[in-house]
N, C-alpha and C positions, 0 to 999 in steps of 0.2 A: 449835829446838827446846820452847820455847813459845808461840812466835805461833799466832793461832788465826787461821784463813782463815775468813774470814762467808762466802763466797758461791766456788764456780770455776765460771766458764763457759764452756763450749768452745764458743768464737763466734769470730771476727776481731774484734784488739783495733782501736779508733780515739781518736786525742785531738783530739777537736773544738772547735776554735780560735774565737772570737768577741774585739769589743770591744763593749763597756757603756758606753756614751756619756754622758756628766755632760749635756754640753747638747745634751737629748732632744727639744727642740723645733725644732732643726734638723736633726739626724741621725737621730732613732728612736730605740728603746733599747737596739739591738746590731743588730750586724753578725756574717755567718757569715765567716771569712775564711780557713778551709782544715782540712782534716785533717792528722795527721801519726802515727806512731807509732814507741814506741821498739828502739832496738840496742842491746842489753846486749851485755856482754861474749862468752863461750862459750853462754850459753846458746841465741843466733840462731844462731851453726853450728851448735849441735848438734841444735838443731831440725828442719835442714836435712837430718839424714840421716834411712833411713828404720828407723824402730820397732828391727827387728834389731838393725840396728850399733849404736844410740843404748844399747839393754841389755847391748851386750858391752863397752862403754865402762869403763873405771872412772877416770873422770875429774871431782873433785870441781866442781860446777855454780857459776858465780858468777855472781849477777844484777845487777852493776853496771851501770845504765846509761851509754852510753858516746857514744850520737848521737841521733839521729833521721834519719826520712827520710819523705819525701811521700807520701802513700796520699790514695787518692779512693771514693770510695762510691758507689754507684749513685742516680739522681736520686730514683726513686721513693721512697727509703728517708729521705732526707735530712731530712721535714720529724719522723719522731722525734727525732731531735740536735736540733733547733730547739724543740721541745716541751718537750724536756728543760732548755736553756738559756733558755726562757720559766719554765716553775718554777721555776729558783734565782732567775731574779732577783724573781721575787714573793716568796720566800721571803725573800730578802734585805731586800729592804723590809717584810716582817712584821718580823722578826724583828733585821737590823741594820742601822733608818733611818739616812741616809735610802734609799743604796742600793746597788750594786755598780757600782765606776767604774772601767773599763781593759779588759785582755784577760785570759781565762781559758781555761783548757781543761777540756772534761769529758772525763776518759779513762773510756773505758765499750766496751762490746762489743754487737753487730749479733746478736740471737739468731735462731735457725731460725724462732721464733712472729714473726719481724718489730719484735722489742723492742729498744731501745736501751737496756740497763743502765749507769749509772753508777757507775762501783767509786770515783771520785775525784775530788777538785774541784785544778786545779792553778793558783793565779793567774800568771799570766806576763807581767813586762815582764823582757826585748823581747818576750815572744812567742818562740816555737817559729823558731830561726833561718831555717829548712829548708822554712815554709809559703811564705813571701816571692817566691822563685826556681821554687815548682814547685808552686800552687797555682792554677787556674783563677780562684777568685774576685778575683784581682786586680786582673784587667779590669774587672771587673764596679764592684770598689771604686773603680777609677778614671774609671772615668765617672760614679757616684754624687759625689763629691770633687772633679771638674771637677779632678782634678790625676794625675801619674803615684803611683799608690803600688806603693812597692818593699819595702817590710817593714809586718808588723803597725801593728811602735813608730811608721811612721805617721800614722795613726790616731790614737793619743793625743797625737800632737804638733798635731794638724789640731783637734782635741777641746780640750786646751788654748792652742792662736793662738786659738781661737774664743771662749772664754771669759776670755780676756785682755783681744781685742779688743772682749768684753763688755760688759767690768765687771766681769763676776760669778765670777773666780776663785776665789770661796768655794764654790763651786756645783761645781766641777771639783777639790777636793781634799777627803779626807776626814781 
């Protein structure tokens, strides 16, 4: 009742999952891992009903997150998400040095004006569990890393392992 809604966007939601690397000289600053979306208790089911049926129900809405599902985004829209992630990393470097390390998700929505509006940052270890088996990015990341990537957490482990091998573990922790 006392909550303030800052902005409501009538648009599809996407959790854009990324890995920010400690060992930038080896892996680059970040990799896109994949998309997911939340599944809420009865809200998800309610939204699947036609509006007239929704209006006729006298059911308290429970918006508790109970899971995630993998989703994809049209390729031509992905640069919007990369730009948002790069802007975040730049802001973190400026305001919270040295930098962001690890898995994170930008929770946002893609508007009809082709703008990716971020409404939340979610640091995620081990990352979204559904991304590993559902993301088409896993194959690209496996090729880049020259080993099979099954889960977003594998990327953190490779980053830390590389830091240990190069005696640079202090750079891989904050």
